[in-house]
C-alpha positions as CSV (number, residue, x, y, z in Angstrom):
1,X,123.2,147.4,34.0
2,X,121.0,147.2,30.9
3,X,119.5,143.9,29.9
4,X,121.2,141.8,27.3
5,X,119.2,140.0,24.5
6,X,120.4,136.6,23.3
7,X,119.9,136.1,19.6
8,X,117.5,133.2,19.0
9,X,115.3,132.0,16.2
10,X,113.7,134.6,13.9
11,X,110.6,136.1,15.6
12,X,108.3,139.0,14.7
13,X,105.9,139.9,17.4
14,X,103.8,141.9,15.0
15,X,103.3,138.9,12.7
16,X,104.2,135.8,14.6
17,X,102.9,133.3,12.0
18,X,103.9,135.2,8.9
19,X,106.6,133.8,6.6
20,X,107.9,133.5,3.0
21,X,107.6,129.9,1.8
22,X,109.9,128.6,-1.0
23,X,108.8,125.6,-3.0
24,X,111.1,123.6,-5.3
25,X,109.2,121.4,-7.7
26,X,111.2,119.0,-9.9
27,X,109.2,118.8,-13.2
28,X,111.5,116.8,-15.5
29,X,114.6,114.6,-15.3
30,X,117.5,115.3,-17.7
31,X,120.5,113.0,-18.5
32,X,122.5,114.3,-15.5
33,X,120.1,116.4,-13.5
34,X,116.6,117.9,-13.6
35,X,114.5,120.9,-14.5
36,X,112.6,122.5,-11.6
37,X,110.2,125.4,-10.9
38,X,111.1,127.4,-7.8
39,X,108.3,129.6,-6.3
40,X,108.2,132.0,-3.5
41,X,105.0,132.9,-1.6
42,X,104.8,135.9,0.7
43,X,102.4,134.8,3.6
44,X,103.2,137.8,5.8
45,X,100.5,140.1,6.9
46,X,102.0,143.5,5.9
47,X,105.8,143.1,5.1
48,X,106.2,143.3,1.3
49,X,109.5,143.2,-0.6
50,X,110.4,146.5,-2.2
51,X,113.2,147.6,-4.6
52,X,115.9,146.5,-5.3
53,X,114.0,143.2,-4.6
54,X,114.7,139.8,-3.2
55,X,117.9,137.8,-3.3
56,X,117.6,134.1,-2.8
57,X,120.7,131.9,-2.1
58,X,121.6,128.4,-1.1
59,X,124.5,125.9,-1.0
60,X,124.6,122.9,-3.3
61,X,125.0,119.5,-1.6
62,X,127.3,118.1,-4.3
63,X,128.9,119.5,-7.4
64,X,125.8,120.8,-9.1
65,X,125.8,123.6,-11.6
66,X,123.0,125.8,-12.9
67,X,122.9,125.0,-16.6
68,X,120.2,127.5,-17.5
69,X,117.5,129.7,-16.0
70,X,114.2,131.3,-17.1
71,X,112.6,134.1,-15.2
72,X,115.6,134.8,-12.9
73,X,119.4,134.9,-13.0
74,X,122.4,134.1,-10.9
75,X,124.4,137.2,-9.9
76,X,127.8,135.5,-10.7
77,X,128.8,132.8,-13.1
78,X,131.7,131.5,-11.0
79,X,134.5,129.3,-12.3
80,X,133.2,127.2,-15.2
81,X,136.7,126.6,-16.8
82,X,136.3,122.8,-16.6
83,X,133.5,122.9,-19.2
84,X,134.2,122.7,-22.9
85,X,131.8,124.0,-25.5
86,X,128.5,125.1,-23.9
87,X,129.1,126.8,-20.5
88,X,126.7,126.7,-17.6
89,X,124.8,129.7,-16.4
90,X,126.5,129.5,-13.0
91,X,129.1,127.2,-11.4
92,X,129.0,128.8,-8.0
93,X,128.8,126.5,-5.0
94,X,126.6,129.0,-3.2
95,X,124.8,131.0,-5.9
96,X,122.7,134.1,-5.4
97,X,119.5,134.4,-7.5
98,X,117.7,137.6,-8.4
99,X,114.5,138.4,-10.3
100,X,114.5,139.7,-13.9
101,X,113.1,143.1,-14.9
102,X,109.6,143.6,-16.3
103,X,110.9,144.4,-19.8
104,X,112.6,140.9,-20.1
105,X,111.9,139.3,-23.5
106,X,108.9,137.0,-23.4
107,X,110.9,133.9,-24.2
108,X,112.9,134.4,-21.0
109,X,109.8,134.7,-18.8
110,X,107.5,132.3,-16.9
111,X,104.4,133.0,-14.8
112,X,105.0,135.2,-11.8
113,X,108.5,136.2,-12.8
114,X,110.2,139.4,-13.9
115,X,108.9,141.9,-11.3
116,X,112.3,143.3,-10.4
117,X,112.2,141.3,-7.2
118,X,109.2,143.2,-5.8
119,X,106.8,141.0,-3.9
120,X,103.5,142.0,-2.2
121,X,101.8,140.1,0.6
122,X,98.7,137.9,0.1
123,X,97.0,140.1,2.6
124,X,97.6,143.2,0.5
125,X,97.6,142.0,-3.1
126,X,97.3,138.2,-3.7
127,X,97.9,138.6,-7.4
128,X,101.4,140.0,-6.8
129,X,102.4,137.9,-3.7
130,X,104.2,135.1,-5.6
131,X,107.4,134.9,-7.6
132,X,108.8,132.1,-9.6
133,X,111.6,131.0,-11.9
134,X,112.7,127.9,-13.8
135,X,116.1,126.3,-13.2
136,X,117.9,123.5,-15.1
137,X,120.4,121.8,-12.8
138,X,123.2,119.6,-14.1
139,X,125.6,117.2,-12.3
140,X,122.8,116.5,-9.8
141,X,121.7,113.0,-10.4
142,X,118.6,112.1,-12.3
143,X,116.5,110.2,-9.8
144,X,115.0,110.5,-6.3
145,X,117.8,108.3,-5.0
146,X,120.7,110.4,-6.4
147,X,119.4,114.0,-6.0
148,X,120.5,115.8,-2.9
149,X,118.6,118.7,-1.4
150,X,120.4,122.1,-1.3
151,X,121.2,123.5,2.1
152,X,121.7,126.8,3.9
153,X,119.0,128.8,2.2
154,X,119.3,132.6,2.6
155,X,116.8,135.4,1.7
156,X,117.6,139.1,1.6
157,X,114.8,141.5,0.9
158,X,116.7,143.8,0.2
159,X,118.6,143.8,3.5
160,X,119.1,141.2,6.3
161,X,116.4,140.0,8.6
162,X,115.2,136.6,7.4
163,X,116.3,133.3,8.8
164,X,115.5,130.2,6.6
165,X,114.8,126.8,8.2
166,X,115.8,123.4,7.1
167,X,114.8,122.0,3.6
168,X,111.9,119.6,4.1
169,X,110.7,117.1,1.5
170,X,106.9,117.5,0.9
171,X,104.2,115.6,-0.9
172,X,104.6,116.3,-4.6
173,X,102.7,119.4,-5.8
174,X,99.8,118.8,-8.1
175,X,99.5,121.0,-11.3
176,X,96.2,121.5,-13.2
177,X,95.6,122.7,-16.7
178,X,93.7,125.9,-17.2
179,X,90.5,124.0,-18.0
180,X,90.9,121.8,-14.9
181,X,90.5,118.6,-16.9
182,X,94.0,117.2,-16.4
183,X,96.3,117.1,-13.4
184,X,100.1,116.3,-13.4
185,X,102.3,115.8,-10.4
186,X,105.8,117.1,-9.6
187,X,108.5,114.4,-9.6
188,X,109.9,115.7,-6.3
189,X,108.9,118.7,-4.1
190,X,110.8,120.3,-1.2
191,X,110.0,123.4,0.8
192,X,111.9,126.0,2.9
193,X,110.2,128.5,5.2
194,X,111.9,131.9,5.9
195,X,110.8,134.0,8.8
196,X,111.5,137.7,9.4
197,X,113.1,139.0,12.7
198,X,113.6,142.6,13.7
199,X,116.6,141.4,15.8
200,X,118.4,140.0,12.8
201,X,117.6,143.1,10.7
202,X,119.3,145.5,13.1
203,X,122.0,145.2,15.7
204,X,120.2,147.4,18.2
205,X,116.4,147.7,18.7
206,X,114.5,150.9,18.0
207,X,113.7,151.4,21.6
208,X,116.0,151.5,24.6
209,X,115.9,152.2,28.3
210,X,117.9,155.2,29.6
211,X,119.5,154.7,33.0
212,X,119.8,158.4,33.7
213,X,117.4,160.3,36.0
214,X,115.4,163.1,34.4
215,X,117.5,165.7,36.3
216,X,120.8,164.3,35.1
217,X,123.1,166.6,33.1
218,X,124.1,163.7,30.9
219,X,122.4,160.9,29.1
220,X,123.2,157.2,28.9
221,X,123.5,155.7,25.5
222,X,121.7,152.5,24.6
223,X,124.0,150.6,22.1
224,X,122.6,147.2,23.0
225,X,119.2,145.6,23.5
226,X,117.5,146.7,26.6
227,X,113.8,146.1,25.8
228,X,111.6,144.3,23.3
229,X,113.4,141.0,23.3
230,X,112.2,138.5,20.7
231,X,110.8,136.0,23.2
232,X,107.4,137.2,24.2
233,X,108.0,136.3,27.8
234,X,111.3,137.9,27.9
235,X,113.1,134.7,28.9
236,X,115.9,135.5,26.4
237,X,116.9,138.6,28.4
238,X,119.4,138.6,31.2
239,X,121.1,141.2,33.3
């Protein structure tokens, strides 16, 4: 019988330490929430993100809504019927965010945005290896004690293949003016690391082991994993 592969954590044998890191920096408190800058950094060796670009998702911990965005947009507004007057950008419990296009008006852009979701790697082109957008979150609480971190981050680029880890609180990011004479600090910073796996990207591997002899009149299909399991020692394979 062919060997079976058990799906484990994301692993890429060609780039075992590569990842896409997402940083969420709270820059300002609002009466019922905050304004944050969300940045993505492609630390992979060779795997860039091509058209139609990245899609970033998460699940809110409470009843948060996206009041406004700069540099990106949610794909769906969701049900915002409970709001009167001004309506939030998105009321989805689990929003999906996409990049804006290069011809986006200047007043809707921030640094490293608006590349149609295309993201190079630091190894290939450091100047094009980061993406960012600004998000204003309401109904979130306006202090470190009341803000809850989002959960269940997902990243599609443009298909499946990435698994995102837990959200981790980090030391607040430092920001410097262009002349380097003044530094400011984020009010809160958290981070998510997403790792690519060929085993998440496709149901069957690109290689397989045929169980037919070379003189057989028939061939044996390989619909399931029979080689190249994600664990380097092969301990996730069983007969």
